C-alpha positions as CSV (number, residue, x, y, z in Angstrom):
1,R,19.5,23.1,67.2
2,F,19.6,21.8,63.8
3,E,22.3,24.3,62.8
4,K,24.5,23.3,65.9
5,L,24.4,19.7,64.6
6,L,25.0,20.6,61.1
7,N,27.6,23.4,61.2
8,R,30.3,20.5,61.8
9,L,29.6,19.3,58.3
10,R,30.9,22.6,57.0
11,D,33.6,21.9,54.1
12,G,36.5,24.0,54.7
13,G,38.7,22.8,51.8
14,P,39.7,24.7,48.8
15,G,37.5,25.9,46.0
16,R,34.3,27.6,46.0
17,A,32.7,28.8,49.5
18,A,30.7,25.8,50.8
19,W,26.8,26.2,50.9
20,P,25.5,26.8,54.6
21,P,24.6,23.4,55.8
22,L,21.2,24.7,57.3
23,V,20.3,25.8,53.5
24,L,21.0,22.2,52.4
25,F,19.3,20.6,55.1
26,K,16.1,22.6,54.5
27,A,16.3,22.0,50.9
28,L,16.5,18.3,51.6
29,L,13.4,18.7,53.7
30,L,11.4,20.2,50.8
31,Q,12.6,17.4,48.5
32,S,11.2,14.9,50.9
33,L,7.9,16.5,51.6
34,Y,7.1,17.2,47.8
35,G,8.7,13.9,46.4
36,L,11.2,15.8,44.2
37,S,14.5,14.2,42.3
38,D,17.5,16.3,43.0
39,R,17.2,17.9,39.5
40,E,13.8,18.8,40.2
41,L,14.6,20.3,43.5
42,E,17.4,22.4,41.9
43,E,14.7,23.5,39.5
44,A,12.0,24.2,42.0
45,L,14.6,26.2,44.3
46,G,15.4,28.3,41.2
47,D,11.5,28.8,40.3
48,R,9.3,29.0,43.4
49,L,9.5,32.0,45.7
50,S,8.2,29.8,48.7
51,F,11.1,27.2,48.3
52,R,13.6,29.8,48.3
53,R,12.2,31.8,51.3
54,F,12.0,28.5,53.3
55,A,15.5,27.4,52.5
56,G,17.0,30.9,53.3
57,L,17.8,31.9,49.7
58,G,17.3,35.4,48.5
59,L,15.9,36.4,45.3
60,D,19.5,37.3,43.8
61,D,21.1,34.2,45.5
62,T,22.2,31.3,43.1
63,V,20.8,27.8,44.1
64,P,22.7,24.7,45.0
65,D,22.9,22.3,41.8
66,H,21.9,18.8,42.2
67,T,25.2,17.4,42.5
68,V,25.6,19.6,45.7
69,L,22.3,18.2,47.1
70,S,23.3,14.6,46.5
71,R,26.6,15.0,48.0
72,F,25.2,16.7,51.1
73,R,22.6,13.9,51.4
74,N,25.4,11.2,51.4
75,L,27.2,13.2,54.0
76,L,24.4,13.2,56.2
77,V,23.8,9.5,55.8
78,G,27.5,8.8,56.4
79,E,27.4,10.9,59.6
80,G,24.2,9.0,60.8
81,L,22.2,12.3,60.7
82,M,19.6,11.4,57.9
83,E,17.7,9.5,60.3
């Protein structure tokens, strides 16, 4: 259900492949639940297996950096989906 709503936010522009919106959304849920800043969330995703598993990241996957997380949150707010 969330994935259907979030997939329209996928960036199709040039450059690196975009992060799956559901991964970023789950990361923001963790941020909200644990009261983390963007930088703390980036660090926790790189450090905690439970955070990686919840967000849908494998052990070998890179993690989104704090600017990606911030831009995605701003996109959600802009689309009225953060509420």
